[in-house]
N, C-alpha and C positions, 0 to 999 in steps of 0.2 A: 840519693834520688828517691823521689816519691812517685808512685803510680796511682793516679786518681781515677777511680772508676765511679760510675753513676751512683752506686749503692742500691740496696734493695732490702726488703724484709725477708726475701727468699735466701736461705742459707746457701743454696747451690750457686746463686749469682755472686754472693760474697766470696765463696770458695773459688770461683772462676777468676776473680780479680786477684786473689792471693796466689793462685797458680800462675797467672800471667806475671805477677811481680817476681815470683821465683824464676820463671824462664828468662825474664829481663835481667835479673841479677846474674844468672849464669852467663848470659851473653856479654854483660858489661864487666863481669869479674868484680863486682862490688855489691854491697847490700842495697836492696830496694824495699822501701816500706809501702805496703798497700794502704790506701786511704779511700774514703768514700764521700761523695758529694751530697748524699742524703741517706737517711734511714740507718746509718751505722757509723761506728767510730773506729779509728780516728778520722777526723775530717782532714782534708788536705792542709788547712790552716794549722791544725794541731800537729800534724806530722812534720810540716816544714818548721814550725816553731820549735818542736822538740829537737830536731836535727841541728838547727841553728844554736839552740841553747847548749847542745852537746859539743859545740865548737866547730861545726861544719858551716862556714859562711857561704859557700857556693853551692847551695842546694838547688837541684833541678827538679822540675815537676813534669812528668810525662802524663798526658791525658789519655786515658783508656776510654776514649769517646769517639763515636763515628762522625758526628756532625757538629757544626757550630750551633750555638744556641745558649739556653739558660745555664746548663752545666759547664760548658766551655768558658762562659763569662765568669761563672763562680770560681772555676779553677784558676783563672787568671788573676784573681784578687789575693792570692797568697803572697807571702814575702819571698817566694822562690826567686833565685837569680835568673832562671830561665824557665819558660813554660812552653811546651810543644803545642802545635796546632792539632785539631782533631784528625783522626786517621782516615776519614771517609774519602778524601780526594786522592789517596795514594793508589796507584795502579794495582798493587798487590791485593788491596781490599776488593777492588772490582773483580779481579781474577778469582778470588776466593768465593765471592757471591755467585759468580757464574758457574763455578765448579760445583758448589752446593746445589744450585738450581738443577744442573744437569744430573747430579746424583739423585735428587728427589724425583725428577721426571723418569729416570731409569727405574727406580724402585716402584713407582706407580705403574709403569708399563708392565713390569714383572708381576706385580700383584693382580693386575687385570687379566694377564695371560694365564694365570694359575687356576 
């Protein structure tokens, strides 16, 4: 499996994709290779090709992307046997966004009260 993140020149953003690949590997019980759609390597194309060359014909690509668009289309161009849709429409993502919004509002209210 390959986890394709957007990529960045920011090392923290790249580390986030690597951390998520590790969490996904733990969940699946198999290795997950982080890959990046811009500004870093390996690219999803390189990661999928390397796994296929190593004898894994059924490589899946999970997009670590929130919405359809340029990066999702680029991720879909690999030789992976399966490619996931962006995460943005999943109800768990909406719940997380609302939870983070509520946390930010609460923190703002506390700082104003202090």
